[in-house]
All heavy atoms as a GROMACS GRO file, in nm:
protein
  605
    1LEU      N    1   0.606   0.263  -0.076
    1LEU     CA    2   0.605   0.229  -0.217
    1LEU      C    3   0.675   0.096  -0.233
    1LEU      O    4   0.790   0.081  -0.190
    1LEU     CB    5   0.676   0.337  -0.297
    1LEU     CG    6   0.696   0.312  -0.446
    1LEU    CD1    7   0.563   0.297  -0.517
    1LEU    CD2    8   0.776   0.425  -0.506
    2GLY      N    9   0.607  -0.002  -0.288
    2GLY     CA   10   0.669  -0.130  -0.312
    2GLY      C   11   0.567  -0.234  -0.352
    2GLY      O   12   0.446  -0.213  -0.341
    3ASP      N   13   0.617  -0.348  -0.397
    3ASP     CA   14   0.528  -0.452  -0.445
    3ASP      C   15   0.485  -0.550  -0.337
    3ASP      O   16   0.404  -0.640  -0.361
    3ASP     CB   17   0.590  -0.527  -0.563
    3ASP     CG   18   0.722  -0.595  -0.528
    3ASP    OD1   19   0.756  -0.604  -0.408
    3ASP    OD2   20   0.791  -0.638  -0.621
    4ALA      N   21   0.535  -0.535  -0.215
    4ALA     CA   22   0.499  -0.620  -0.101
    4ALA      C   23   0.535  -0.767  -0.124
    4ALA      O   24   0.474  -0.856  -0.069
    4ALA     CB   25   0.352  -0.605  -0.064
    5ARG      N   26   0.636  -0.789  -0.202
    5ARG     CA   27   0.687  -0.925  -0.221
    5ARG      C   28   0.806  -0.942  -0.127
    5ARG      O   29   0.893  -0.857  -0.120
    5ARG     CB   30   0.726  -0.949  -0.366
    5ARG     CG   31   0.603  -0.946  -0.455
    5ARG     CD   32   0.623  -1.009  -0.589
    5ARG     NE   33   0.496  -1.012  -0.659
    5ARG     CZ   34   0.409  -1.112  -0.653
    5ARG    NH1   35   0.438  -1.220  -0.582
    5ARG    NH2   36   0.296  -1.107  -0.718
    6ASN      N   37   0.805  -1.050  -0.051
    6ASN     CA   38   0.906  -1.066   0.053
    6ASN      C   39   0.990  -1.192   0.040
    6ASN      O   40   1.049  -1.236   0.139
    6ASN     CB   41   0.840  -1.058   0.190
    6ASN     CG   42   0.756  -1.179   0.220
    6ASN    OD1   43   0.730  -1.263   0.135
    6ASN    ND2   44   0.711  -1.191   0.344
    7ASN      N   45   0.992  -1.254  -0.077
    7ASN     CA   46   1.073  -1.374  -0.099
    7ASN      C   47   1.041  -1.483   0.004
    7ASN      O   48   1.131  -1.552   0.051
    7ASN     CB   49   1.222  -1.341  -0.101
    7ASN     CG   50   1.259  -1.249  -0.214
    7ASN    OD1   51   1.217  -1.270  -0.328
    7ASN    ND2   52   1.333  -1.144  -0.185
    8TYR      N   53   0.915  -1.492   0.040
    8TYR     CA   54   0.863  -1.593   0.133
    8TYR      C   55   0.919  -1.580   0.274
    8TYR      O   56   0.919  -1.675   0.351
    8TYR     CB   57   0.887  -1.735   0.077
    8TYR     CG   58   0.819  -1.754  -0.056
    8TYR    CD1   59   0.890  -1.744  -0.175
    8TYR    CD2   60   0.682  -1.779  -0.062
    8TYR    CE1   61   0.827  -1.760  -0.298
    8TYR    CE2   62   0.618  -1.794  -0.184
    8TYR     CZ   63   0.692  -1.785  -0.301
    8TYR     OH   64   0.628  -1.799  -0.422
    9GLY      N   65   0.963  -1.460   0.310
    9GLY     CA   66   1.010  -1.435   0.446
    9GLY      C   67   0.895  -1.396   0.538
    9GLY      O   68   0.779  -1.391   0.498
   10ASN      N   69   0.928  -1.368   0.661
   10ASN     CA   70   0.830  -1.323   0.759
   10ASN      C   71   0.777  -1.186   0.717
   10ASN      O   72   0.855  -1.094   0.695
   10ASN     CB   73   0.896  -1.315   0.896
   10ASN     CG   74   0.801  -1.277   1.007
   10ASN    OD1   75   0.693  -1.225   0.984
   10ASN    ND2   76   0.841  -1.303   1.129
   11PRO      N   77   0.645  -1.168   0.706
   11PRO     CA   78   0.591  -1.040   0.662
   11PRO      C   79   0.605  -0.928   0.766
   11PRO      O   80   0.582  -0.813   0.735
   11PRO     CB   81   0.444  -1.069   0.633
   11PRO     CG   82   0.412  -1.192   0.709
   11PRO     CD   83   0.540  -1.269   0.721
   12GLU      N   84   0.644  -0.962   0.888
   12GLU     CA   85   0.666  -0.861   0.993
   12GLU      C   86   0.547  -0.766   1.007
   12GLU      O   87   0.563  -0.645   1.012
   12GLU     CB   88   0.794  -0.782   0.967
   12GLU     CG   89   0.920  -0.866   0.963
   12GLU     CD   90   0.965  -0.920   1.098
   12GLU    OE1   91   0.904  -0.884   1.201
   12GLU    OE2   92   1.059  -0.999   1.099
   13THR      N   93   0.427  -0.822   1.016
   13THR     CA   94   0.308  -0.738   1.027
   13THR      C   95   0.306  -0.656   1.155
   13THR      O   96   0.244  -0.550   1.159
   13THR     CB   97   0.180  -0.823   1.019
   13THR    OG1   98   0.186  -0.926   1.117
   13THR    CG2   99   0.161  -0.884   0.881
   14GLY      N  100   0.375  -0.701   1.258
   14GLY     CA  101   0.380  -0.623   1.382
   14GLY      C  102   0.442  -0.487   1.362
   14GLY      O  103   0.400  -0.386   1.420
   15ILE      N  104   0.544  -0.480   1.278
   15ILE     CA  105   0.610  -0.353   1.249
   15ILE      C  106   0.515  -0.261   1.172
   15ILE      O  107   0.501  -0.143   1.204
   15ILE     CB  108   0.740  -0.375   1.169
   15ILE    CG1  109   0.840  -0.451   1.254
   15ILE    CG2  110   0.798  -0.243   1.120
   15ILE    CD1  111   0.961  -0.501   1.179
   16LEU      N  112   0.447  -0.316   1.073
   16LEU     CA  113   0.354  -0.234   0.995
   16LEU      C  114   0.237  -0.189   1.082
   16LEU      O  115   0.193  -0.074   1.073
   16LEU     CB  116   0.303  -0.313   0.873
   16LEU     CG  117   0.231  -0.231   0.768
   16LEU    CD1  118   0.322  -0.124   0.709
   16LEU    CD2  119   0.177  -0.320   0.659
   17LYS      N  120   0.190  -0.276   1.169
   17LYS     CA  121   0.081  -0.241   1.261
   17LYS      C  122   0.123  -0.125   1.352
   17LYS      O  123   0.046  -0.032   1.375
   17LYS     CB  124   0.041  -0.362   1.344
   17LYS     CG  125  -0.074  -0.338   1.435
   17LYS     CD  126  -0.110  -0.466   1.510
   17LYS     CE  127  -0.228  -0.445   1.601
   17LYS     NZ  128  -0.264  -0.569   1.674
   18LEU      N  129   0.245  -0.128   1.402
   18LEU     CA  130   0.296  -0.020   1.486
   18LEU      C  131   0.304   0.111   1.408
   18LEU      O  132   0.263   0.217   1.458
   18LEU     CB  133   0.434  -0.058   1.541
   18LEU     CG  134   0.500   0.043   1.634
   18LEU    CD1  135   0.416   0.063   1.761
   18LEU    CD2  136   0.639  -0.006   1.671
   19LEU      N  137   0.354   0.106   1.285
   19LEU     CA  138   0.360   0.226   1.201
   19LEU      C  139   0.219   0.282   1.178
   19LEU      O  140   0.197   0.403   1.184
   19LEU     CB  141   0.424   0.194   1.067
   19LEU     CG  142   0.574   0.171   1.067
   19LEU    CD1  143   0.620   0.116   0.932
   19LEU    CD2  144   0.648   0.299   1.100
   20TYR      N  145   0.124   0.192   1.152
   20TYR     CA  146  -0.014   0.233   1.126
   20TYR      C  147  -0.072   0.302   1.250
   20TYR      O  148  -0.136   0.406   1.239
   20TYR     CB  149  -0.095   0.109   1.089
   20TYR     CG  150  -0.241   0.134   1.066
   20TYR    CD1  151  -0.285   0.205   0.954
   20TYR    CD2  152  -0.337   0.086   1.153
   20TYR    CE1  153  -0.419   0.227   0.931
   20TYR    CE2  154  -0.472   0.107   1.132
   20TYR     CZ  155  -0.512   0.178   1.020
   20TYR     OH  156  -0.646   0.199   0.999
   21LYS      N  157  -0.049   0.246   1.367
   21LYS     CA  158  -0.104   0.304   1.490
   21LYS      C  159  -0.041   0.440   1.523
   21LYS      O  160  -0.107   0.526   1.579
   21LYS     CB  161  -0.082   0.208   1.608
   21LYS     CG  162  -0.175   0.090   1.606
   21LYS     CD  163  -0.153   0.006   1.730
   21LYS     CE  164  -0.254  -0.107   1.736
   21LYS     NZ  165  -0.241  -0.186   1.858
   22ARG      N  166   0.085   0.457   1.487
   22ARG     CA  167   0.156   0.581   1.521
   22ARG      C  168   0.139   0.691   1.417
   22ARG      O  169   0.177   0.806   1.442
   22ARG     CB  170   0.305   0.552   1.538
   22ARG     CG  171   0.334   0.473   1.662
   22ARG     CD  172   0.482   0.459   1.682
   22ARG     NE  173   0.512   0.388   1.805
   22ARG     CZ  174   0.633   0.365   1.849
   22ARG    NH1  175   0.738   0.407   1.780
   22ARG    NH2  176   0.652   0.299   1.961
   23SER      N  177   0.085   0.659   1.304
   23SER     CA  178   0.072   0.759   1.197
   23SER      C  179  -0.072   0.804   1.181
   23SER      O  180  -0.165   0.738   1.227
   23SER     CB  181   0.123   0.701   1.064
   23SER     OG  182   0.040   0.593   1.025
   24LYS      N  183  -0.089   0.917   1.116
   24LYS     CA  184  -0.224   0.963   1.084
   24LYS      C  185  -0.283   0.879   0.973
   24LYS      O  186  -0.400   0.843   0.976
   24LYS     CB  187  -0.222   1.110   1.043
   24LYS     CG  188  -0.191   1.203   1.156
   24LYS     CD  189  -0.198   1.347   1.112
   24LYS     CE  190  -0.166   1.439   1.228
   24LYS     NZ  191  -0.174   1.579   1.191
   25ARG      N  192  -0.200   0.851   0.873
   25ARG     CA  193  -0.241   0.767   0.760
   25ARG      C  194  -0.120   0.691   0.709
   25ARG      O  195  -0.010   0.744   0.706
   25ARG     CB  196  -0.295   0.852   0.644
   25ARG     CG  197  -0.430   0.908   0.668
   25ARG     CD  198  -0.489   0.964   0.541
   25ARG     NE  199  -0.419   1.088   0.503
   25ARG     CZ  200  -0.455   1.162   0.401
   25ARG    NH1  201  -0.555   1.125   0.324
   25ARG    NH2  202  -0.390   1.272   0.373
   26LEU      N  203  -0.143   0.570   0.667
   26LEU     CA  204  -0.038   0.490   0.606
   26LEU      C  205  -0.083   0.457   0.464
   26LEU      O  206  -0.184   0.391   0.444
   26LEU     CB  207  -0.013   0.362   0.686
   26LEU     CG  208   0.118   0.292   0.654
   26LEU    CD1  209   0.166   0.217   0.777
   26LEU    CD2  210   0.104   0.197   0.539
   27LEU      N  211  -0.010   0.509   0.367
   27LEU     CA  212  -0.044   0.492   0.226
   27LEU      C  213   0.054   0.395   0.164
   27LEU      O  214   0.175   0.407   0.184
   27LEU     CB  215  -0.036   0.626   0.152
   27LEU     CG  216  -0.104   0.745   0.220
   27LEU    CD1  217  -0.077   0.870   0.142
   27LEU    CD2  218  -0.251   0.720   0.237
   28TRP      N  219   0.003   0.298   0.088
   28TRP     CA  220   0.090   0.203   0.018
   28TRP      C  221   0.064   0.216  -0.131
   28TRP      O  222  -0.048   0.198  -0.177
   28TRP     CB  223   0.061   0.061   0.064
   28TRP     CG  224   0.167  -0.036   0.021
   28TRP    CD1  225   0.198  -0.072  -0.108
   28TRP    CD2  226   0.258  -0.105   0.104
   28TRP    NE1  227   0.301  -0.161  -0.109
   28TRP    CE2  228   0.340  -0.183   0.021
   28TRP    CE3  229   0.278  -0.110   0.241
   28TRP    CZ2  230   0.440  -0.265   0.072
   28TRP    CZ3  231   0.377  -0.191   0.291
   28TRP    CH2  232   0.457  -0.268   0.206
   29LEU      N  233   0.168   0.247  -0.206
   29LEU     CA  234   0.159   0.255  -0.351
   29LEU      C  235   0.229   0.132  -0.407
   29LEU      O  236   0.349   0.113  -0.386
   29LEU     CB  237   0.225   0.383  -0.402
   29LEU     CG  238   0.172   0.512  -0.339
   29LEU    CD1  239   0.244   0.632  -0.397
   29LEU    CD2  240   0.023   0.524  -0.358
   30ASN      N  241   0.154   0.048  -0.475
   30ASN     CA  242   0.204  -0.079  -0.524
   30ASN      C  243   0.206  -0.077  -0.677
   30ASN      O  244   0.104  -0.048  -0.740
   30ASN     CB  245   0.112  -0.192  -0.474
   30ASN     CG  246   0.170  -0.329  -0.497
   30ASN    OD1  247   0.233  -0.356  -0.598
   30ASN    ND2  248   0.144  -0.418  -0.402
   31PRO      N  249   0.320  -0.109  -0.738
   31PRO     CA  250   0.327  -0.107  -0.884
   31PRO      C  251   0.253  -0.223  -0.950
   31PRO      O  252   0.231  -0.220  -1.071
   31PRO     CB  253   0.477  -0.113  -0.913
   31PRO     CG  254   0.534  -0.182  -0.795
   31PRO     CD  255   0.450  -0.141  -0.678
   32GLU      N  256   0.214  -0.324  -0.873
   32GLU     CA  257   0.143  -0.438  -0.931
   32GLU      C  258  -0.008  -0.416  -0.930
   32GLU      O  259  -0.060  -0.346  -0.844
   32GLU     CB  260   0.175  -0.566  -0.852
   32GLU     CG  261   0.318  -0.609  -0.865
   32GLU     CD  262   0.342  -0.747  -0.805
   32GLU    OE1  263   0.262  -0.792  -0.721
   32GLU    OE2  264   0.441  -0.809  -0.844
   33SER      N  265  -0.077  -0.482  -1.020
   33SER     CA  266  -0.223  -0.476  -1.025
   33SER      C  267  -0.283  -0.558  -0.911
   33SER      O  268  -0.227  -0.662  -0.874
   33SER     CB  269  -0.274  -0.531  -1.158
   33SER     OG  270  -0.228  -0.451  -1.264
   34PRO      N  271  -0.396  -0.515  -0.856
   34PRO     CA  272  -0.459  -0.586  -0.746
   34PRO      C  273  -0.478  -0.737  -0.766
   34PRO      O  274  -0.464  -0.812  -0.669
   34PRO     CB  275  -0.593  -0.513  -0.727
   34PRO     CG  276  -0.562  -0.373  -0.770
   34PRO     CD  277  -0.466  -0.389  -0.887
   35PRO      N  278  -0.507  -0.786  -0.887
   35PRO     CA  279  -0.521  -0.932  -0.900
   35PRO      C  280  -0.394  -1.010  -0.863
   35PRO      O  281  -0.401  -1.128  -0.831
   35PRO     CB  282  -0.554  -0.953  -1.047
   35PRO     CG  283  -0.616  -0.824  -1.091
   35PRO     CD  284  -0.544  -0.718  -1.011
   36PHE      N  285  -0.279  -0.944  -0.863
   36PHE     CA  286  -0.154  -1.010  -0.829
   36PHE      C  287  -0.120  -1.000  -0.680
   36PHE      O  288  -0.028  -1.066  -0.633
   36PHE     CB  289  -0.038  -0.954  -0.912
   36PHE     CG  290  -0.053  -0.986  -1.058
   36PHE    CD1  291  -0.098  -0.890  -1.146
   36PHE    CD2  292  -0.024  -1.113  -1.106
   36PHE    CE1  293  -0.113  -0.919  -1.281
   36PHE    CE2  294  -0.039  -1.143  -1.241
   36PHE     CZ  295  -0.084  -1.046  -1.328
   37TRP      N  296  -0.195  -0.916  -0.606
   37TRP     CA  297  -0.171  -0.903  -0.463
   37TRP      C  298  -0.213  -1.033  -0.396
   37TRP      O  299  -0.322  -1.084  -0.416
   37TRP     CB  300  -0.250  -0.788  -0.405
   37TRP     CG  301  -0.216  -0.654  -0.465
   37TRP    CD1  302  -0.116  -0.624  -0.551
   37TRP    CD2  303  -0.286  -0.532  -0.444
   37TRP    NE1  304  -0.117  -0.491  -0.584
   37TRP    CE2  305  -0.221  -0.432  -0.520
   37TRP    CE3  306  -0.396  -0.495  -0.368
   37TRP    CZ2  307  -0.262  -0.300  -0.521
   37TRP    CZ3  308  -0.437  -0.364  -0.369
   37TRP    CH2  309  -0.370  -0.267  -0.444
   38GLY      N  310  -0.126  -1.090  -0.318
   38GLY     CA  311  -0.157  -1.215  -0.249
   38GLY      C  312  -0.117  -1.338  -0.330
   38GLY      O  313  -0.140  -1.450  -0.287
   39THR      N  314  -0.056  -1.321  -0.446
   39THR     CA  315  -0.011  -1.436  -0.525
   39THR      C  316   0.138  -1.456  -0.505
   39THR      O  317   0.212  -1.360  -0.482
   39THR     CB  318  -0.040  -1.417  -0.676
   39THR    OG1  319   0.036  -1.306  -0.724
   39THR    CG2  320  -0.188  -1.394  -0.701
   40GLY      N  321   0.183  -1.580  -0.514
   40GLY     CA  322   0.325  -1.608  -0.497
   40GLY      C  323   0.374  -1.559  -0.362
   40GLY      O  324   0.315  -1.590  -0.259
   41ASP      N  325   0.480  -1.479  -0.362
   41ASP     CA  326   0.535  -1.430  -0.236
   41ASP      C  327   0.484  -1.290  -0.198
   41ASP      O  328   0.538  -1.225  -0.109
   41ASP     CB  329   0.688  -1.429  -0.242
   41ASP     CG  330   0.744  -1.333  -0.346
   41ASP    OD1  331   0.671  -1.299  -0.440
   41ASP    OD2  332   0.861  -1.293  -0.333
   42SER      N  333   0.376  -1.246  -0.261
   42SER     CA  334   0.316  -1.116  -0.228
   42SER      C  335   0.238  -1.125  -0.096
   42SER      O  336   0.153  -1.211  -0.079
   42SER     CB  337   0.219  -1.070  -0.338
   42SER     OG  338   0.148  -0.956  -0.296
   43VAL      N  339   0.269  -1.034  -0.006
   43VAL     CA  340   0.197  -1.028   0.123
   43VAL      C  341   0.107  -0.904   0.129
   43VAL      O  342   0.066  -0.863   0.237
   43VAL     CB  343   0.295  -1.033   0.242
   43VAL    CG1  344   0.364  -1.168   0.250
   43VAL    CG2  345   0.397  -0.920   0.236
   44MET      N  346   0.075  -0.848   0.014
   44MET     CA  347  -0.005  -0.726   0.010
   44MET      C  348  -0.138  -0.744   0.081
   44MET      O  349  -0.181  -0.657   0.156
   44MET     CB  350  -0.026  -0.681  -0.135
   44MET     CG  351  -0.084  -0.541  -0.149
   44MET     SD  352   0.034  -0.414  -0.097
   44MET     CE  353  -0.044  -0.348   0.047
   45LYS      N  354  -0.204  -0.856   0.059
   45LYS     CA  355  -0.334  -0.877   0.124
   45LYS      C  356  -0.319  -0.886   0.276
   45LYS      O  357  -0.408  -0.848   0.350
   45LYS     CB  358  -0.402  -1.002   0.069
   45LYS     CG  359  -0.456  -0.981  -0.070
   45LYS     CD  360  -0.538  -1.099  -0.117
   45LYS     CE  361  -0.600  -1.070  -0.252
   45LYS     NZ  362  -0.683  -1.180  -0.298
   46THR      N  363  -0.205  -0.933   0.322
   46THR     CA  364  -0.177  -0.937   0.466
   46THR      C  365  -0.158  -0.797   0.520
   46THR      O  366  -0.193  -0.768   0.635
   46THR     CB  367  -0.050  -1.022   0.492
   46THR    OG1  368  -0.068  -1.151   0.436
   46THR    CG2  369  -0.020  -1.034   0.639
   47TYR      N  370  -0.103  -0.707   0.439
   47TYR     CA  371  -0.078  -0.570   0.482
   47TYR      C  372  -0.200  -0.478   0.472
   47TYR      O  373  -0.203  -0.373   0.535
   47TYR     CB  374   0.035  -0.509   0.398
   47TYR     CG  375   0.173  -0.566   0.422
   47TYR    CD1  376   0.275  -0.540   0.334
   47TYR    CD2  377   0.201  -0.644   0.533
   47TYR    CE1  378   0.403  -0.591   0.356
   47TYR    CE2  379   0.328  -0.696   0.555
   47TYR     CZ  380   0.428  -0.668   0.466
   47TYR     OH  381   0.555  -0.717   0.487
   48LEU      N  382  -0.298  -0.516   0.394
   48LEU     CA  383  -0.415  -0.429   0.372
   48LEU      C  384  -0.479  -0.375   0.499
   48LEU      O  385  -0.511  -0.256   0.505
   48LEU     CB  386  -0.520  -0.501   0.286
   48LEU     CG  387  -0.488  -0.514   0.138
   48LEU    CD1  388  -0.595  -0.601   0.069
   48LEU    CD2  389  -0.480  -0.379   0.071
   49PRO      N  390  -0.499  -0.457   0.604
   49PRO     CA  391  -0.565  -0.404   0.724
   49PRO      C  392  -0.488  -0.293   0.794
   49PRO      O  393  -0.545  -0.219   0.873
   49PRO     CB  394  -0.577  -0.527   0.816
   49PRO     CG  395  -0.561  -0.645   0.728
   49PRO     CD  396  -0.475  -0.600   0.614
   50TYR      N  397  -0.360  -0.281   0.766
   50TYR     CA  398  -0.277  -0.181   0.832
   50TYR      C  399  -0.250  -0.060   0.744
   50TYR      O  400  -0.165   0.023   0.779
   50TYR     CB  401  -0.145  -0.246   0.875
   50TYR     CG  402  -0.167  -0.372   0.955
   50TYR    CD1  403  -0.136  -0.496   0.901
   50TYR    CD2  404  -0.225  -0.368   1.081
   50TYR    CE1  405  -0.159  -0.612   0.973
   50TYR    CE2  406  -0.250  -0.483   1.152
   50TYR     CZ  407  -0.216  -0.604   1.098
   50TYR     OH  408  -0.240  -0.719   1.169
   51CYS      N  409  -0.320  -0.048   0.636
   51CYS     CA  410  -0.302   0.065   0.544
   51CYS      C  411  -0.430   0.147   0.536
   51CYS      O  412  -0.539   0.091   0.528
   51CYS     CB  413  -0.265   0.014   0.404
   51CYS     SG  414  -0.112  -0.079   0.399
   52SER      N  415  -0.415   0.277   0.538
   52SER     CA  416  -0.529   0.366   0.522
   52SER      C  417  -0.576   0.368   0.377
   52SER      O  418  -0.694   0.383   0.350
   52SER     CB  419  -0.492   0.508   0.564
   52SER     OG  420  -0.439   0.509   0.694
   53MET      N  421  -0.479   0.354   0.287
   53MET     CA  422  -0.509   0.353   0.145
   53MET      C  423  -0.404   0.270   0.074
   53MET      O  424  -0.286   0.280   0.106
   53MET     CB  425  -0.507   0.495   0.088
   53MET     CG  426  -0.537   0.500  -0.061
   53MET     SD  427  -0.526   0.666  -0.131
   53MET     CE  428  -0.350   0.684  -0.150
   54VAL      N  429  -0.447   0.188  -0.019
   54VAL     CA  430  -0.356   0.111  -0.104
   54VAL      C  431  -0.401   0.134  -0.248
   54VAL      O  432  -0.519   0.118  -0.280
   54VAL     CB  433  -0.360  -0.040  -0.071
   54VAL    CG1  434  -0.270  -0.117  -0.164
   54VAL    CG2  435  -0.323  -0.064   0.074
   55GLN      N  436  -0.307   0.173  -0.333
   55GLN     CA  437  -0.339   0.200  -0.472
   55GLN      C  438  -0.231   0.141  -0.562
   55GLN      O  439  -0.114   0.139  -0.526
   55GLN     CB  440  -0.345   0.350  -0.499
   55GLN     CG  441  -0.460   0.421  -0.434
   55GLN     CD  442  -0.591   0.387  -0.501
   55GLN    OE1  443  -0.599   0.373  -0.621
   55GLN    NE2  444  -0.696   0.375  -0.421
   56LYS      N  445  -0.274   0.099  -0.679
   56LYS     CA  446  -0.178   0.063  -0.782
   56LYS      C  447  -0.112   0.192  -0.828
   56LYS      O  448  -0.179   0.293  -0.853
   56LYS     CB  449  -0.247  -0.004  -0.900
   56LYS     CG  450  -0.151  -0.035  -1.014
   56LYS     CD  451  -0.220  -0.094  -1.133
   56LYS     CE  452  -0.118  -0.114  -1.245
   56LYS     NZ  453  -0.179  -0.168  -1.364
   57CYS      N  454   0.020   0.190  -0.840
   57CYS     CA  455   0.091   0.309  -0.884
   57CYS      C  456   0.215   0.263  -0.960
   57CYS      O  457   0.321   0.242  -0.902
   57CYS     CB  458   0.129   0.396  -0.764
   57CYS     SG  459   0.195   0.555  -0.813
   58ALA      N  460   0.198   0.247  -1.091
   58ALA     CA  461   0.307   0.198  -1.175
   58ALA      C  462   0.348   0.298  -1.282
   58ALA      O  463   0.447   0.275  -1.351
   58ALA     CB  464   0.265   0.066  -1.241
   59THR      N  465   0.273   0.406  -1.295
   59THR     CA  466   0.303   0.505  -1.398
   59THR      C  467   0.286   0.645  -1.340
   59THR      O  468   0.228   0.663  -1.231
   59THR     CB  469   0.208   0.492  -1.519
   59THR    OG1  470   0.075   0.527  -1.476
   59THR    CG2  471   0.208   0.352  -1.577
   60VAL      N  472   0.333   0.743  -1.413
   60VAL     CA  473   0.315   0.882  -1.370
   60VAL      C  474   0.166   0.915  -1.364
   60VAL      O  475   0.120   0.985  -1.274
   60VAL     CB  476   0.390   0.979  -1.464
   60VAL    CG1  477   0.356   1.122  -1.432
   60VAL    CG2  478   0.540   0.956  -1.455
   61ARG      N  479   0.090   0.862  -1.457
   61ARG     CA  480  -0.055   0.887  -1.457
   61ARG      C  481  -0.120   0.832  -1.329
   61ARG      O  482  -0.205   0.896  -1.270
   61ARG     CB  483  -0.120   0.825  -1.580
   61ARG     CG  484  -0.267   0.864  -1.595
   61ARG     CD  485  -0.320   0.820  -1.728
   61ARG     NE  486  -0.242   0.882  -1.834
   61ARG     CZ  487  -0.288   0.971  -1.920
   61ARG    NH1  488  -0.414   1.006  -1.915
   61ARG    NH2  489  -0.212   1.022  -2.013
   62HIS      N  490  -0.078   0.712  -1.287
   62HIS     CA  491  -0.128   0.656  -1.162
   62HIS      C  492  -0.093   0.748  -1.044
   62HIS      O  493  -0.176   0.774  -0.957
   62HIS     CB  494  -0.069   0.518  -1.135
   62HIS     CG  495  -0.115   0.412  -1.228
   62HIS    ND1  496  -0.037   0.303  -1.257
   62HIS    CD2  497  -0.229   0.394  -1.298
   62HIS    CE1  498  -0.101   0.224  -1.342
   62HIS    NE2  499  -0.219   0.279  -1.367
   63LEU      N  500   0.032   0.795  -1.044
   63LEU     CA  501   0.076   0.884  -0.936
   63LEU      C  502  -0.004   1.013  -0.934
   63LEU      O  503  -0.044   1.061  -0.827
   63LEU     CB  504   0.226   0.913  -0.949
   63LEU     CG  505   0.288   0.995  -0.838
   63LEU    CD1  506   0.270   0.929  -0.703
   63LEU    CD2  507   0.436   1.019  -0.868
   64GLU      N  508  -0.032   1.068  -1.051
   64GLU     CA  509  -0.116   1.189  -1.059
   64GLU      C  510  -0.253   1.163  -1.000
   64GLU      O  511  -0.308   1.247  -0.928
   64GLU     CB  512  -0.130   1.234  -1.205
   64GLU     CG  513  -0.007   1.296  -1.264
   64GLU     CD  514  -0.021   1.326  -1.412
   64GLU    OE1  515  -0.112   1.269  -1.478
   64GLU    OE2  516   0.059   1.407  -1.462
   65ARG      N  517  -0.311   1.047  -1.029
   65ARG     CA  518  -0.443   1.012  -0.976
   65ARG      C  519  -0.439   1.003  -0.823
   65ARG      O  520  -0.527   1.054  -0.754
   65ARG     CB  521  -0.489   0.880  -1.037
   65ARG     CG  522  -0.630   0.841  -0.996
   65ARG     CD  523  -0.669   0.701  -1.039
   65ARG     NE  524  -0.593   0.606  -0.958
   65ARG     CZ  525  -0.521   0.505  -1.006
   65ARG    NH1  526  -0.512   0.485  -1.135
   65ARG    NH2  527  -0.456   0.424  -0.925
   66VAL      N  528  -0.335   0.939  -0.771
   66VAL     CA  529  -0.322   0.924  -0.626
   66VAL      C  530  -0.308   1.060  -0.560
   66VAL      O  531  -0.377   1.091  -0.462
   66VAL     CB  532  -0.203   0.832  -0.590
   66VAL    CG1  533  -0.174   0.836  -0.441
   66VAL    CG2  534  -0.230   0.689  -0.635
   67VAL      N  535  -0.219   1.143  -0.612
   67VAL     CA  536  -0.199   1.276  -0.555
   67VAL      C  537  -0.327   1.359  -0.564
   67VAL      O  538  -0.366   1.427  -0.469
   67VAL     CB  539  -0.080   1.348  -0.622
   67VAL    CG1  540  -0.072   1.494  -0.580
   67VAL    CG2  541   0.050   1.276  -0.590
   68GLY      N  542  -0.395   1.352  -0.678
   68GLY     CA  543  -0.523   1.422  -0.692
   68GLY      C  544  -0.624   1.376  -0.590
   68GLY      O  545  -0.695   1.457  -0.530
   69SER      N  546  -0.629   1.247  -0.567
   69SER     CA  547  -0.720   1.191  -0.466
   69SER      C  548  -0.685   1.241  -0.326
   69SER      O  549  -0.774   1.277  -0.248
   69SER     CB  550  -0.713   1.037  -0.471
   69SER     OG  551  -0.778   0.981  -0.362
   70LEU      N  552  -0.558   1.248  -0.295
   70LEU     CA  553  -0.516   1.298  -0.165
   70LEU      C  554  -0.549   1.445  -0.148
   70LEU      O  555  -0.593   1.488  -0.042
   70LEU     CB  556  -0.365   1.276  -0.146
   70LEU     CG  557  -0.320   1.133  -0.132
   70LEU    CD1  558  -0.168   1.124  -0.134
   70LEU    CD2  559  -0.376   1.071  -0.005
   71LEU      N  560  -0.532   1.523  -0.255
   71LEU     CA  561  -0.565   1.665  -0.248
   71LEU      C  562  -0.715   1.686  -0.230
   71LEU      O  563  -0.757   1.775  -0.156
   71LEU     CB  564  -0.514   1.737  -0.373
   71LEU     CG  565  -0.363   1.747  -0.386
   71LEU    CD1  566  -0.324   1.806  -0.521
   71LEU    CD2  567  -0.304   1.831  -0.272
   72MET      N  568  -0.795   1.606  -0.297
   72MET     CA  569  -0.941   1.616  -0.282
   72MET      C  570  -0.983   1.579  -0.141
   72MET      O  571  -1.068   1.644  -0.083
   72MET     CB  572  -1.011   1.526  -0.384
   72MET     CG  573  -0.992   1.570  -0.528
   72MET     SD  574  -1.066   1.729  -0.562
   72MET     CE  575  -1.236   1.681  -0.571
   73THR      N  576  -0.923   1.476  -0.085
   73THR     CA  577  -0.954   1.432   0.051
   73THR      C  578  -0.917   1.541   0.150
   73THR      O  579  -0.991   1.569   0.244
   73THR     CB  580  -0.878   1.303   0.085
   73THR    OG1  581  -0.913   1.204  -0.010
   73THR    CG2  582  -0.910   1.253   0.223
   74ARG      N  583  -0.803   1.603   0.128
   74ARG     CA  584  -0.754   1.709   0.218
   74ARG      C  585  -0.843   1.831   0.213
   74ARG      O  586  -0.864   1.899   0.313
   74ARG     CB  587  -0.612   1.747   0.177
   74ARG     CG  588  -0.547   1.844   0.268
   74ARG     CD  589  -0.508   1.776   0.396
   74ARG     NE  590  -0.433   1.872   0.478
   74ARG     CZ  591  -0.437   1.875   0.607
   74ARG    NH1  592  -0.510   1.789   0.674
   74ARG    NH2  593  -0.368   1.962   0.674
   75ALA      N  594  -0.899   1.862   0.096
   75ALA     CA  595  -0.981   1.982   0.079
   75ALA      C  596  -1.117   1.967   0.148
   75ALA      O  597  -1.179   2.066   0.182
   75ALA     CB  598  -1.002   2.010  -0.070
   76VAL      N  599  -1.162   1.845   0.168
   76VAL     CA  600  -1.294   1.824   0.228
   76VAL      C  601  -1.292   1.848   0.375
   76VAL      O  602  -1.202   1.838   0.446
   76VAL     CB  603  -1.345   1.682   0.197
   76VAL    CG1  604  -1.474   1.652   0.268
   76VAL    CG2  605  -1.360   1.665   0.048
   0.00000   0.00000   0.00000
């Protein structure tokens, strides 16, 4: 959970890639809207290839949608 803004530091994609390879799924919940991903110091677009799912999640309603989606995926 985070906005993937790194204050122009090293995005450390190697660490995220390792987490992705070692996990069944890597979910990223970002409070910012997708049009802001990759703007300024956001490295969200750099992280996308290492995430199984990335969703905007800034409200309880967003969180309900994400959890519902996960439950539906699990039921299939």
